[in-house]
Structure formats: C-alpha cells, structure tokens
C-alpha positions as CSV (number, residue, x, y, z in Angstrom):
1,X,18.2,-5.3,-4.6
2,X,16.3,-2.2,-3.6
3,X,14.5,-0.6,-6.6
4,X,14.2,3.1,-7.1
5,X,10.9,4.6,-6.3
6,X,9.0,5.7,-9.4
7,X,7.9,9.4,-9.1
8,X,6.0,11.1,-11.9
9,X,5.4,14.8,-12.1
10,X,2.4,15.4,-14.4
11,X,2.0,18.9,-16.0
12,X,2.9,21.1,-18.9
13,X,6.0,22.5,-17.3
14,X,4.5,25.6,-15.8
15,X,6.0,27.5,-12.8
16,X,4.0,25.3,-10.3
17,X,5.3,22.2,-12.1
18,X,8.9,23.3,-11.8
19,X,8.4,24.3,-8.2
20,X,7.0,20.9,-7.3
21,X,9.7,19.1,-9.2
22,X,12.4,21.1,-7.4
23,X,10.7,20.3,-4.0
24,X,10.6,16.6,-4.8
25,X,14.3,16.6,-5.8
26,X,15.3,18.4,-2.6
27,X,13.3,16.0,-0.4
28,X,14.7,13.0,-2.2
29,X,18.3,14.2,-1.8
30,X,18.0,15.4,1.8
31,X,16.5,12.1,2.9
32,X,18.7,9.9,0.7
33,X,15.7,8.2,-0.9
34,X,16.3,6.1,-4.0
35,X,13.9,7.5,-6.6
36,X,13.5,8.2,-10.3
37,X,11.6,11.4,-11.3
38,X,9.9,11.5,-14.6
39,X,8.3,14.6,-16.1
40,X,5.2,13.9,-18.1
41,X,3.7,16.8,-20.1
42,X,1.7,14.9,-22.8
43,X,-2.0,15.5,-22.2
44,X,-2.8,12.0,-23.4
45,X,-0.4,10.4,-20.9
46,X,-1.6,12.6,-18.1
47,X,-5.2,11.6,-18.9
48,X,-4.2,7.9,-18.6
49,X,-3.8,8.6,-14.8
50,X,-7.3,9.9,-14.6
51,X,-6.0,13.4,-13.8
52,X,-8.1,16.3,-15.1
53,X,-6.1,19.1,-13.4
54,X,-2.4,19.8,-13.2
55,X,0.1,19.8,-11.6
56,X,-0.2,16.3,-10.3
57,X,2.2,13.9,-8.5
58,X,2.1,10.1,-9.0
59,X,4.3,8.0,-6.6
60,X,4.6,4.3,-7.2
61,X,1.6,4.3,-9.5
62,X,-0.7,6.1,-7.0
63,X,-1.9,9.7,-7.7
64,X,-1.0,11.7,-4.5
65,X,-1.8,15.3,-5.4
66,X,-3.8,17.1,-8.1
67,X,-4.1,20.8,-8.9
68,X,-2.1,22.2,-6.0
69,X,1.5,22.6,-4.7
70,X,2.1,20.4,-1.7
71,X,4.5,21.3,1.0
72,X,7.8,19.4,1.5
73,X,6.7,17.6,4.6
74,X,3.7,16.2,2.7
75,X,5.9,15.1,-0.1
76,X,8.2,13.4,2.4
77,X,5.3,11.5,4.0
78,X,4.2,10.1,0.6
79,X,7.8,9.0,-0.2
80,X,8.4,7.4,3.1
81,X,5.1,5.4,2.9
82,X,6.5,3.7,-0.2
C-alpha cells in the first residue's frame, strides 16, 4: 500500500506561511500526489528540525526550504523526488 508523503509547513502562520501552504496544496492536487500536510507553529517543534528561520518546508523528514517562498516548480521537484 502506498503511504502518503509527509509534508510539514513550519512557521507562525504569517502571510508567507499561508502562501506556501496554498502553493503546496495546489501542487499536490494538480499532480495527484498522495500527501498529508501538517502546519507546525510551535517554536519548540520548529527548533527540533534545526530551523532558525521561518517559513520552512520539511518533506519526508528532510528540510527543503528555509526563510523564503519557493516557486511551485521547485515544490513539485521536491515532491516528485520522494
């Protein structure tokens, strides 16, 4: 059975965080990727990933992006590699 990909959006819920979350959802839907998105806003939980700046994206346990808003093609490339 194919498992859903684990995607974590790390950030306090700012405008950039919302923008990234929406982009991730769109890429997942458009490409029919099985994934679960989790929003993590707790500073303690974010620190557990070694992230010092937000927003950040973690896919399958790997930190992919920190402190910037990636474009959708970049998000898709990360999701497809998993």
